[in-house]
PAVEXNU-321628 format. One record per residue: x, y, z of N, C-alpha, C in turn; residue number from 1; residue in three letters. Coordinates in steps of 0.1 Angstrom, whole numbers, plus 5000, padded with zeros to 4 digits. Layout:
ATOM   neast   nnorth    nup   caeast   canorth   caup   ceast   cnorth    cup    nr   rest
ATOM       X        Y      Z        X         Y      Z       X        Y      Z   NUM    ALA
...
//
This chain:
ATOM   neast   nnorth    nup   caeast   canorth   caup   ceast   cnorth    cup    nr   rest
ATOM    4754     9913   1523     4755      9906   1534    4759     9894   1538     1    MET
ATOM    4770     9889   1547     4774      9875   1544    4760     9869   1549     2    THR
ATOM    4760     9854   1543     4753      9847   1543    4756     9835   1558     3    ASN
ATOM    4745     9836   1568     4750      9832   1579    4740     9817   1581     4    ILE
ATOM    4745     9806   1582     4737      9797   1583    4741     9787   1596     5    VAL
ATOM    4730     9787   1602     4733      9781   1618    4725     9767   1620     6    SER
ATOM    4736     9760   1626     4730      9746   1630    4734     9741   1643     7    THR
ATOM    4728     9730   1647     4733      9724   1661    4745     9715   1658     8    ARG
ATOM    4745     9706   1645     4760      9701   1643    4763     9703   1627     9    LEU
ATOM    4775     9707   1624     4780      9709   1616    4789     9697   1611    10    LEU
ATOM    4791     9689   1598     4799      9681   1595    4808     9686   1583    11    VAL
ATOM    4819     9683   1585     4828      9691   1577    4835     9679   1567    12    LEU
ATOM    4831     9673   1555     4838      9666   1548    4827     9655   1544    13    GLY
ATOM    4827     9649   1534     4817      9639   1529    4821     9627   1525    14    SER
ATOM    4831     9621   1528     4833      9606   1524    4824     9600   1534    15    GLY
ATOM    4828     9582   1536     4818      9576   1543    4817     9580   1559    16    PRO
ATOM    4826     9583   1563     4826      9590   1577    4818     9603   1580    17    ALA
ATOM    4821     9611   1572     4811      9623   1571    4798     9621   1567    18    GLY
ATOM    4792     9613   1562     4780      9610   1556    4774     9599   1568    19    TYR
ATOM    4781     9591   1576     4778      9585   1585    4771     9592   1595    20    THR
ATOM    4781     9601   1598     4780      9607   1609    4766     9614   1608    21    ALA
ATOM    4767     9624   1596     4752      9630   1592    4740     9620   1594    22    ALA
ATOM    4740     9608   1587     4729      9600   1589    4723     9597   1605    23    ILE
ATOM    4737     9595   1616     4733      9590   1627    4727     9604   1635    24    TYR
ATOM    4735     9612   1629     4726      9627   1640    4715     9631   1633    25    ALA
ATOM    4710     9628   1620     4700      9631   1614    4685     9624   1623    26    ALA
ATOM    4692     9613   1625     4683      9602   1632    4682     9607   1646    27    ARG
ATOM    4690     9613   1649     4690      9616   1665    4682     9628   1667    28    ALA
ATOM    4677     9634   1654     4668      9648   1654    4678     9661   1656    29    GLY
ATOM    4692     9660   1651     4700      9672   1651    4702     9680   1640    30    LEU
ATOM    4693     9674   1628     4694      9685   1615    4705     9689   1611    31    SER
ATOM    4714     9679   1609     4729      9683   1606    4732     9688   1593    32    PRO
ATOM    4741     9693   1590     4744      9700   1575    4757     9696   1574    33    ILE
ATOM    4760     9692   1562     4772      9685   1559    4778     9698   1548    34    VAL
ATOM    4792     9701   1550     4798      9709   1539    4808     9702   1531    35    VAL
ATOM    4803     9697   1519     4812      9686   1513    4828     9687   1509    36    GLN
ATOM    4831     9699   1510     4844      9700   1507    4848     9700   1489    37    GLY
ATOM    4862     9701   1489     4867      9704   1475    4865     9688   1465    38    ILE
ATOM    4862     9675   1475     4864      9665   1470    4847     9658   1472    39    GLN
ATOM    4839     9659   1471     4826      9657   1475    4827     9639   1474    40    PRO
ATOM    4821     9632   1486     4824      9619   1484    4839     9613   1487    41    GLY
ATOM    4846     9621   1488     4859      9615   1497    4867     9606   1484    42    GLY
ATOM    4879     9601   1490     4886      9593   1483    4879     9579   1474    43    GLN
ATOM    4868     9575   1481     4859      9562   1470    4853     9570   1458    44    LEU
ATOM    4854     9583   1453     4849      9584   1443    4863     9586   1431    45    THR
ATOM    4873     9583   1436     4886      9580   1427    4887     9566   1425    46    THR
ATOM    4876     9559   1434     4881      9541   1434    4871     9535   1423    47    THR
ATOM    4871     9524   1416     4864      9518   1408    4858     9509   1413    48    THR
ATOM    4863     9500   1415     4856      9486   1419    4856     9484   1435    49    ASP
ATOM    4848     9482   1442     4848      9477   1455    4841     9469   1461    50    VAL
ATOM    4850     9459   1464     4846      9444   1466    4846     9443   1485    51    GLU
ATOM    4849     9449   1492     4852      9449   1507    4844     9455   1516    52    ASN
ATOM    4831     9462   1509     4824      9470   1519    4812     9461   1520    53    TYR
ATOM    4810     9458   1533     4799      9450   1537    4786     9449   1534    54    PRO
ATOM    4779     9441   1532     4765      9441   1527    4763     9437   1514    55    GLY
ATOM    4775     9440   1504     4772      9438   1490    4777     9423   1483    56    PHE
ATOM    4770     9416   1481     4777      9404   1474    4786     9406   1461    57    ARG
ATOM    4779     9414   1452     4786      9418   1438    4798     9431   1441    58    ASP
ATOM    4807     9431   1430     4812      9444   1432    4806     9456   1428    59    VAL
ATOM    4807     9467   1435     4800      9479   1433    4810     9489   1430    60    ILE
ATOM    4807     9500   1427     4814      9511   1422    4818     9521   1434    61    GLN
ATOM    4828     9527   1439     4829      9535   1445    4824     9548   1445    62    GLY
ATOM    4821     9556   1433     4811      9568   1434    4798     9563   1434    63    PRO
ATOM    4792     9554   1431     4778      9550   1431    4775     9547   1450    64    TRP
ATOM    4788     9541   1455     4785      9540   1468    4783     9554   1478    65    LEU
ATOM    4790     9559   1472     4792      9574   1479    4776     9583   1473    66    MET
ATOM    4772     9579   1465     4757      9586   1459    4749     9584   1471    67    GLU
ATOM    4747     9569   1468     4739      9560   1479    4738     9566   1493    68    GLU
ATOM    4753     9571   1497     4754      9572   1512    4746     9590   1513    69    MET
ATOM    4751     9595   1506     4747      9609   1504    4729     9607   1502    70    GLN
ATOM    4724     9602   1491     4711      9599   1494    4707     9595   1508    71    ALA
ATOM    4710     9586   1514     4703      9583   1528    4705     9592   1534    72    GLN
ATOM    4716     9599   1537     4716      9611   1547    4709     9622   1545    73    ALA
ATOM    4704     9627   1529     4695      9636   1528    4679     9632   1533    74    GLU
ATOM    4680     9615   1528     4666      9613   1531    4661     9612   1546    75    HIS
ATOM    4669     9613   1555     4668      9614   1568    4668     9625   1574    76    VAL
ATOM    4671     9636   1569     4671      9652   1574    4684     9659   1572    77    GLY
ATOM    4695     9653   1566     4707      9660   1567    4706     9671   1551    78    THR
ATOM    4712     9683   1555     4715      9692   1544    4728     9694   1541    79    LYS
ATOM    4729     9691   1526     4743      9690   1520    4744     9701   1511    80    VAL
ATOM    4755     9710   1515     4759      9720   1510    4775     9719   1501    81    ILE
ATOM    4774     9723   1490     4786      9722   1484    4794     9737   1488    82    TRP
ATOM    4804     9731   1493     4811      9748   1498    4827     9743   1503    83    ASP
ATOM    4836     9751   1503     4848      9747   1509    4851     9753   1516    84    HIS
ATOM    4856     9749   1530     4857      9758   1543    4873     9764   1545    85    VAL
ATOM    4871     9774   1545     4885      9783   1539    4895     9786   1557    86    ALA
ATOM    4885     9790   1568     4888      9795   1579    4878     9791   1590    87    GLU
ATOM    4885     9788   1601     4875      9782   1611    4880     9789   1624    88    VAL
ATOM    4871     9791   1636     4871      9799   1648    4865     9789   1655    89    ASP
ATOM    4875     9784   1663     4872      9772   1672    4874     9778   1686    90    LEU
ATOM    4877     9791   1691     4878      9798   1701    4866     9801   1709    91    THR
ATOM    4853     9802   1705     4840      9804   1708    4832     9797   1704    92    ARG
ATOM    4818     9793   1713     4809      9788   1708    4795     9793   1708    93    ARG
ATOM    4789     9793   1694     4787      9786   1683    4802     9789   1675    94    PRO
ATOM    4810     9775   1672     4820      9774   1665    4817     9784   1652    95    PHE
ATOM    4825     9791   1644     4825      9798   1634    4832     9793   1621    96    VAL
ATOM    4830     9791   1612     4833      9785   1600    4827     9792   1587    97    LEU
ATOM    4842     9798   1579     4841      9806   1568    4842     9797   1555    98    LYS
ATOM    4831     9797   1547     4832      9792   1531    4838     9800   1522    99    GLY
ATOM    4843     9797   1509     4850      9805   1498    4833     9808   1493   100    ASP
ATOM    4824     9803   1494     4812      9808   1489    4806     9821   1493   101    SER
ATOM    4812     9824   1506     4811      9837   1511    4801     9834   1523   102    GLY
ATOM    4795     9823   1527     4786      9818   1538    4793     9817   1548   103    SER
ATOM    4789     9818   1562     4794      9820   1573    4786     9808   1580   104    GLU
ATOM    4792     9795   1587     4788      9785   1593    4789     9787   1610   105    TYR
ATOM    4778     9786   1615     4777      9785   1631    4772     9776   1634   106    HIS
ATOM    4780     9767   1643     4776      9754   1646    4780     9752   1663   107    ALA
ATOM    4768     9746   1670     4773      9743   1684    4778     9729   1685   108    ASP
ATOM    4778     9722   1674     4792      9711   1675    4799     9709   1660   109    ALA
ATOM    4808     9704   1660     4814      9704   1650    4822     9686   1647   110    LEU
ATOM    4818     9682   1638     4822      9670   1634    4832     9672   1621   111    VAL
ATOM    4845     9668   1624     4856      9672   1612    4857     9655   1605   112    ILE
ATOM    4855     9653   1593     4857      9641   1587    4865     9647   1573   113    ALA
ATOM    4873     9652   1574     4881      9658   1560    4891     9650   1554   114    THR
ATOM    4892     9640   1562     4900      9626   1555    4916     9631   1552   115    GLY
ATOM    4920     9621   1544     4937      9620   1541    4937     9615   1525   116    ALA
ATOM    4945     9624   1520     4951      9615   1509    4965     9611   1509   117    GLN
ATOM    4965     9598   1503     4976      9591   1497    4986     9600   1488   118    ALA
ATOM    5001     9597   1494     5008      9605   1489    5013     9596   1475   119    LYS
ATOM    5017     9605   1465     5019      9596   1451    5033     9602   1449   120    TRP
ATOM    5041     9597   1436     5053      9597   1433    5051     9610   1424   121    LEU
ATOM    5042     9613   1419     5040      9627   1407    5045     9622   1393   122    GLY
ATOM    5044     9610   1391     5049      9608   1375    5035     9610   1365   123    LEU
ATOM    5037     9614   1356     5024      9616   1345    5023     9600   1344   124    PRO
ATOM    5031     9591   1344     5026      9578   1338    5022     9572   1350   125    SER
ATOM    5024     9577   1365     5018      9571   1373    5000     9573   1372   126    GLU
ATOM    4998     9588   1373     4989      9593   1372    4977     9586   1361   127    GLU
ATOM    4980     9580   1348     4976      9577   1338    4975     9562   1341   128    HIS
ATOM    4978     9556   1348     4978      9536   1353    4969     9536   1365   129    MET
ATOM    4964     9551   1373     4958      9547   1385    4946     9539   1379   130    LYS
ATOM    4941     9531   1388     4931      9520   1383    4936     9511   1374   131    GLY
ATOM    4946     9512   1367     4950      9503   1357    4962     9494   1363   132    LYS
ATOM    4965     9496   1374     4975      9486   1378    4985     9495   1388   133    GLY
ATOM    4983     9507   1389     4989      9514   1400    4979     9519   1411   134    ALA
ATOM    4982     9516   1425     4973      9520   1437    4980     9522   1448   135    SER
ATOM    4973     9527   1458     4980      9535   1469    4976     9525   1482   136    ALA
ATOM    4967     9515   1476     4964      9508   1490    4959     9492   1487   137    CYS
ATOM    4971     9483   1493     4970      9469   1490    4958     9463   1496   138    ALA
ATOM    4952     9469   1510     4944      9465   1516    4930     9465   1510   139    THR
ATOM    4928     9477   1501     4918      9477   1492    4920     9469   1476   140    CYS
ATOM    4927     9471   1472     4928      9463   1460    4939     9453   1459   141    ASP
ATOM    4942     9445   1469     4955      9435   1466    4947     9421   1459   142    GLY
ATOM    4936     9422   1462     4925      9409   1460    4923     9407   1443   143    PHE
ATOM    4926     9417   1440     4924      9419   1422    4937     9417   1416   144    PHE
ATOM    4947     9414   1423     4965      9406   1417    4965     9394   1425   145    TYR
ATOM    4954     9388   1428     4958      9376   1431    4967     9362   1422   146    ARG
ATOM    4976     9359   1425     4984      9352   1414    4990     9361   1406   147    GLY
ATOM    4993     9372   1407     5003      9381   1399    5014     9386   1404   148    LYS
ATOM    5022     9393   1399     5032      9399   1402    5031     9412   1406   149    LYS
ATOM    5036     9415   1419     5031      9428   1423    5045     9434   1429   150    VAL
ATOM    5045     9450   1428     5056      9457   1438    5048     9467   1446   151    ALA
ATOM    5058     9470   1457     5052      9478   1465    5067     9487   1467   152    VAL
ATOM    5065     9502   1465     5071      9515   1465    5075     9518   1480   153    ILE
ATOM    5081     9519   1484     5085      9525   1498    5093     9520   1507   154    GLY
ATOM    5097     9526   1521     5105      9515   1529    5104     9522   1544   155    GLY
ATOM    5090     9526   1548     5084      9527   1558    5075     9516   1563   156    GLY
ATOM    5072     9518   1575     5058      9508   1577    5051     9503   1571   157    ASN
ATOM    5043     9511   1564     5030      9514   1555    5037     9502   1546   158    THR
ATOM    5048     9503   1540     5054      9499   1528    5056     9485   1531   159    ALA
ATOM    5063     9481   1540     5067      9468   1547    5050     9459   1551   160    VAL
ATOM    5041     9467   1555     5032      9458   1558    5024     9456   1550   161    GLU
ATOM    5023     9467   1538     5015      9462   1524    5020     9449   1518   162    GLU
ATOM    5035     9449   1515     5043      9438   1510    5039     9427   1517   163    ALA
ATOM    5040     9424   1532     5034      9414   1536    5022     9408   1536   164    LEU
ATOM    5013     9420   1535     4998      9414   1533    4995     9412   1518   165    TYR
ATOM    5004     9414   1510     5005      9412   1495    5006     9400   1493   166    LEU
ATOM    5015     9393   1502     5019      9379   1503    5008     9369   1502   167    THR
ATOM    4994     9371   1509     4982      9365   1507    4976     9365   1498   168    ASN
ATOM    4978     9371   1486     4975      9371   1471    4986     9368   1463   169    HIS
ATOM    4998     9370   1463     5009      9369   1452    5021     9358   1457   170    SER
ATOM    5027     9355   1452     5038      9345   1452    5047     9353   1451   171    HIS
ATOM    5048     9366   1443     5062      9373   1435    5058     9387   1441   172    ASP
ATOM    5064     9391   1451     5062      9405   1456    5078     9409   1456   173    VAL
ATOM    5077     9422   1452     5088      9430   1451    5087     9443   1459   174    THR
ATOM    5097     9445   1469     5097      9461   1475    5108     9468   1470   175    LEU
ATOM    5104     9478   1464     5117      9488   1458    5117     9502   1469   176    ILE
ATOM    5127     9504   1470     5134      9514   1480    5144     9522   1476   177    HIS
ATOM    5142     9537   1477     5152      9543   1471    5168     9544   1480   178    ARG
ATOM    5165     9539   1489     5177      9540   1499    5183     9525   1502   179    ARG
ATOM    5191     9523   1510     5199      9511   1512    5198     9504   1527   180    ASP
ATOM    5185     9509   1535     5182      9503   1546    5166     9510   1546   181    SER
ATOM    5158     9499   1554     5145      9502   1555    5142     9511   1567   182    LEU
ATOM    5130     9521   1569     5128      9527   1579    5116     9523   1590   183    ARG
ATOM    5113     9512   1585     5105      9505   1592    5108     9500   1605   184    ALA
ATOM    5098     9494   1616     5103      9490   1627    5113     9478   1627   185    GLU
ATOM    5118     9472   1634     5126      9462   1634    5121     9448   1630   186    LYS
ATOM    5108     9448   1641     5103      9435   1641    5096     9434   1627   187    ILE
ATOM    5088     9441   1621     5085      9445   1604    5094     9439   1595   188    LEU
ATOM    5108     9445   1597     5117      9443   1585    5120     9428   1587   189    GLN
ATOM    5120     9423   1604     5127      9407   1604    5118     9397   1596   190    ASP
ATOM    5101     9402   1596     5094      9395   1590    5095     9394   1576   191    ARG
ATOM    5096     9408   1571     5099      9410   1556    5109     9403   1550   192    LEU
ATOM    5123     9400   1558     5133      9396   1554    5132     9379   1552   193    PHE
ATOM    5123     9377   1561     5123      9362   1564    5111     9356   1556   194    ALA
ATOM    5106     9365   1546     5094      9358   1539    5101     9355   1525   195    HIS
ATOM    5102     9344   1524     5106      9337   1510    5100     9343   1496   196    PRO
ATOM    5088     9349   1495     5081      9350   1486    5081     9368   1481   197    ASN
ATOM    5090     9377   1488     5093      9389   1489    5110     9391   1488   198    ILE
ATOM    5113     9398   1479     5124      9404   1474    5128     9416   1470   199    LYS
ATOM    5138     9424   1474     5140      9438   1479    5149     9443   1465   200    ILE
ATOM    5145     9454   1457     5155      9459   1450    5159     9476   1461   201    ILE
ATOM    5171     9474   1463     5176      9486   1469    5178     9499   1460   202    TRP
ATOM    5182     9512   1466     5187      9524   1462    5181     9523   1443   203    ASP
ATOM    5165     9522   1444     5163      9524   1432    5151     9532   1435   204    SER
ATOM    5145     9537   1423     5133      9549   1424    5125     9545   1409   205    GLU
ATOM    5115     9545   1412     5104      9544   1400    5108     9556   1389   206    VAL
ATOM    5114     9552   1378     5111      9564   1367    5102     9564   1359   207    ALA
ATOM    5093     9553   1354     5081      9554   1345    5071     9541   1351   208    GLU
ATOM    5062     9542   1351     5052      9530   1349    5048     9524   1333   209    PHE
ATOM    5048     9514   1332     5050      9511   1316    5036     9501   1314   210    ILE
ATOM    5030     9501   1305     5017      9498   1300    5015     9491   1287   211    SER
ATOM    5009     9483   1286     5004      9475   1276    4993     9470   1274   212    GLY
ATOM    4988     9464   1263     4978      9455   1263    4965     9462   1260   213    GLY
ATOM    4955     9451   1256     4941      9461   1256    4931     9449   1260   214    SER
ATOM    4920     9455   1270     4925      9469   1274    4936     9472   1281   215    PRO
ATOM    4941     9485   1284     4956      9490   1286    4959     9483   1302   216    GLU
ATOM    4967     9479   1304     4969      9476   1320    4985     9475   1322   217    ALA
ATOM    4990     9481   1335     5002      9474   1339    5010     9467   1336   218    LEU
ATOM    5022     9468   1330     5033      9458   1326    5045     9455   1335   219    THR
ATOM    5050     9467   1337     5062      9469   1342    5064     9484   1346   220    GLY
ATOM    5078     9481   1354     5083      9499   1360    5093     9497   1357   221    LEU
ATOM    5102     9506   1350     5113      9512   1348    5119     9520   1362   222    ASP
ATOM    5132     9515   1367     5138      9516   1377    5147     9526   1373   223    LEU
ATOM    5149     9537   1383     5164      9542   1380    5174     9543   1395   224    ARG
ATOM    5184     9533   1394     5195      9538   1405    5198     9549   1409   225    ASN
ATOM    5199     9553   1418     5199      9561   1426    5213     9567   1428   226    VAL
ATOM    5223     9556   1427     5237      9558   1427    5246     9557   1416   227    LYS
ATOM    5237     9548   1406     5244      9551   1391    5239     9556   1380   228    THR
ATOM    5224     9557   1380     5217      9562   1372    5213     9552   1362   229    GLY
ATOM    5215     9538   1363     5213      9531   1353    5199     9529   1357   230    GLU
ATOM    5191     9524   1343     5175      9518   1340    5173     9503   1344   231    ILE
ATOM    5166     9498   1348     5163      9487   1348    5148     9483   1347   232    SER
ATOM    5145     9473   1341     5129      9471   1341    5128     9457   1349   233    ARG
ATOM    5114     9458   1358     5112      9448   1365    5095     9446   1362   234    VAL
ATOM    5089     9432   1355     5080      9430   1353    5068     9427   1361   235    ASP
ATOM    5060     9437   1365     5046      9435   1375    5033     9439   1369   236    VAL
ATOM    5022     9434   1373     5010      9435   1370    5005     9446   1379   237    GLU
ATOM    5009     9447   1392     5002      9457   1402    5014     9465   1407   238    GLY
ATOM    5013     9477   1407     5020      9485   1417    5015     9496   1427   239    ALA
ATOM    5020     9495   1438     5015      9500   1450    5025     9511   1458   240    PHE
ATOM    5020     9521   1456     5027      9533   1462    5024     9531   1478   241    VAL
ATOM    5031     9536   1487     5030      9530   1500    5041     9542   1507   242    ALA
ATOM    5041     9556   1500     5053      9565   1508    5045     9574   1518   243    ILE
ATOM    5031     9566   1522     5025      9578   1533    5012     9583   1530   244    GLY
ATOM    5007     9592   1538     4995      9598   1536    4994     9608   1543   245    HIS
ATOM    4988     9622   1537     4989      9632   1543    4973     9638   1547   246    LYS
ATOM    4969     9639   1565     4956      9641   1567    4953     9656   1561   247    PRO
ATOM    4943     9656   1556     4937      9670   1557    4934     9681   1567   248    ALA
ATOM    4942     9684   1573     4943      9691   1587    4948     9706   1589   249    THR
ATOM    4953     9708   1577     4962      9724   1577    4951     9734   1580   250    GLU
ATOM    4937     9734   1579     4930      9743   1584    4929     9743   1603   251    LEU
ATOM    4932     9734   1609     4933      9732   1621    4948     9732   1629   252    PHE
ATOM    4956     9735   1624     4971      9735   1628    4968     9747   1636   253    GLU
ATOM    4973     9744   1649     4973      9755   1660    4960     9759   1666   254    GLY
ATOM    4948     9750   1660     4936      9754   1666    4931     9741   1674   255    LYS
ATOM    4937     9730   1671     4934      9717   1675    4946     9711   1679   256    LEU
ATOM    4944     9701   1690     4958      9692   1691    4963     9684   1678   257    LYS
ATOM    4973     9683   1671     4975      9671   1663    4985     9660   1668   258    LEU
ATOM    4987     9653   1664     4996      9643   1666    5010     9647   1658   259    ASP
ATOM    5022     9637   1661     5034      9640   1654    5033     9638   1640   260    SER
ATOM    5023     9632   1634     5023      9632   1619    5011     9639   1612   261    ASP
ATOM    5006     9647   1620     4996      9656   1616    4983     9655   1614   262    GLY
ATOM    4979     9641   1622     4966      9636   1622    4959     9642   1636   263    TYR
ATOM    4946     9645   1635     4939      9648   1648    4940     9641   1659   264    ILE
ATOM    4944     9643   1670     4946      9635   1680    4932     9636   1688   265    ALA
ATOM    4929     9621   1695     4912      9620   1703    4917     9612   1710   266    VAL
ATOM    4907     9614   1721     4906      9608   1733    4903     9593   1732   267    GLU
ATOM    4912     9583   1736     4914      9568   1731    4898     9564   1730   268    THR
ATOM    4897     9557   1722     4884      9554   1722    4869     9561   1720   269    GLY
ATOM    4871     9570   1717     4863      9582   1716    4867     9590   1701   270    THR
ATOM    4858     9598   1697     4860      9608   1687    4865     9623   1690   271    THR
ATOM    4866     9626   1705     4865      9636   1711    4879     9642   1709   272    ARG
ATOM    4881     9657   1708     4895      9662   1704    4898     9672   1715   273    THR
ATOM    4908     9678   1712     4910      9687   1723    4904     9698   1726   274    SER
ATOM    4892     9701   1721     4886      9713   1722    4870     9707   1724   275    ILE
ATOM    4864     9707   1735     4849      9705   1737    4842     9709   1725   276    PRO
ATOM    4832     9696   1722     4824      9700   1709    4826     9699   1694   277    GLY
ATOM    4838     9696   1697     4845      9695   1685    4852     9679   1684   278    VAL
ATOM    4846     9673   1674     4846      9654   1670    4855     9654   1656   279    PHE
ATOM    4861     9643   1656     4871      9641   1646    4868     9625   1642   280    ALA
ATOM    4867     9621   1632     4862      9606   1625    4870     9606   1613   281    CYS
ATOM    4871     9590   1610     4875      9587   1598    4890     9592   1596   282    GLY
ATOM    4896     9590   1582     4911      9592   1581    4916     9603   1586   283    ASP
ATOM    4911     9614   1590     4916      9626   1595    4923     9623   1607   284    VAL
ATOM    4919     9610   1613     4922      9608   1626    4927     9593   1629   285    MET
ATOM    4927     9586   1617     4931      9572   1619    4938     9571   1609   286    ASP
ATOM    4952     9566   1613     4964      9567   1603    4967     9551   1604   287    LYS
ATOM    4959     9543   1608     4965      9527   1609    4953     9519   1599   288    ILE
ATOM    4943     9521   1597     4933      9509   1593    4930     9518   1578   289    TYR
ATOM    4924     9527   1578     4919      9538   1568    4911     9530   1557   290    ARG
ATOM    4904     9524   1559     4893      9517   1552    4882     9523   1553   291    GLN
ATOM    4871     9522   1542     4859      9526   1541    4850     9531   1553   292    ALA
ATOM    4851     9512   1557     4843      9507   1567    4845     9513   1582   293    VAL
ATOM    4857     9515   1581     4864      9517   1595    4862     9533   1595   294    THR
ATOM    4862     9540   1586     4859      9552   1588    4840     9557   1590   295    ALA
ATOM    4836     9549   1582     4819      9549   1587    4819     9543   1603   296    ALA
ATOM    4825     9535   1606     4824      9530   1619    4826     9546   1629   297    GLY
ATOM    4837     9550   1625     4844      9564   1637    4829     9574   1630   298    THR
ATOM    4824     9575   1621     4815      9586   1622    4803     9584   1628   299    GLY
ATOM    4800     9571   1630     4788      9568   1634    4795     9572   1652   300    CYS
ATOM    4803     9568   1654     4809      9572   1671    4809     9587   1670   301    MET
ATOM    4812     9597   1661     4811      9609   1662    4801     9617   1667   302    ALA
ATOM    4787     9610   1656     4775      9612   1657    4770     9608   1672   303    ALA
ATOM    4772     9600   1678     4767      9597   1693    4775     9605   1702   304    LEU
ATOM    4789     9607   1699     4794      9615   1710    4789     9630   1708   305    ASP
ATOM    4789     9636   1695     4781      9648   1697    4767     9649   1702   306    ALA
ATOM    4759     9638   1698     4744      9640   1704    4745     9638   1720   307    GLU
ATOM    4757     9632   1727     4757      9631   1738    4760     9644   1744   308    ARG
ATOM    4769     9652   1735     4773      9662   1743    4763     9675   1742   309    PHE
ATOM    4757     9674   1733     4745      9685   1732    4736     9682   1740   310    LEU
ATOM    4733     9668   1742     4718      9668   1751    4727     9668   1764   311    ALA
ATOM    4738     9665   1768     4742      9669   1782    4744     9683   1786   312    ALA
ATOM    4748     9694   1774     4748      9708   1775    4733     9713   1778   313    GLU
ATOM    4725     9707   1769     4708      9711   1770    4702     9708   1784   314    GLU
ATOM    4708     9695   1790     4702      9694   1804    4713     9704   1813   315    PHE
ATOM    4722     9708   1814     4731      9715   1823    4723     9730   1819   316    ASP
ATOM    4719     9735   1809     4713      9746   1808    4698     9749   1820   317    ALA
ATOM    4691     9737   1812     4675      9737   1820    4680     9735   1835   318    LEU
ATOM    4690     9728   1841     4693      9726   1855    4693     9742   1865   319    GLN
ATOM    4704     9749   1853     4710      9761   1857    4696     9768   1858   320    ALA
ATOM    4687     9767   1848     4675      9777   1844    4666     9776   1857   321    ALA
ATOM    4665     9767   1859     4658      9760   1872    4661     9767   1887   322    GLU
//
């Protein structure tokens, strides 16, 4: 028989947004259930040093922070389940979600916090150098490269914004783009071209991440000119891949309103989606900030929105009964 798990509030995803939503929901007496997904803890579990999460004077570790968030959520009354939801039915309430474990989750309200993943180049040397010089978030890691030579790979808004941001820490920033023109908005391009500490290498793609030293760290990038095939090397100590993010919304295609980039669309200033009782928070709906602290903030919003939705529904039911 199918194992049916019923709850007033189901949280899908277990990063800063999901756990924060669970903490607030549990404190509101909703006894939420968190289904962790295939990467419990989210992207922070792949991050080592975290220096910009409020409340910690010293450097903390990303996996440790997520363990603490989970422990806090459980401490206040959240049930955490390891499972991966593969199918959802949002056409009726309670909503029905089916997990790979065979369990079926019935929820009066749903908070989606499935996050987004940075797109990488897919090179073996890139994978090897993650955390040792290769990064996908300048805002997160740029501080560690103050005074060092860095490169940004990409040509869209994200790449240009990250290159400009990195000038706060580095006097030598190189933007590497595989085309001969940028896709970023003109105002961003104007700022980039005018900045004296940024240079651009056109028509080039990264062929290899080069490492050296002890402990091992990034020392440079081998670049391939896409027109001539010529290989050249640029010496850098940090390389930021900025070719976009992919939100984890495949499960909701055709079932929830998504924006043009595939992120869940929410009402401005809220976490309400196109279906009443379904809320979205964190990187699955935020393509601008993508920080742990902003994800946690929207997780709080989602829990408050869900609590108000359920309370209003309960009140209306009592009124109708009377």
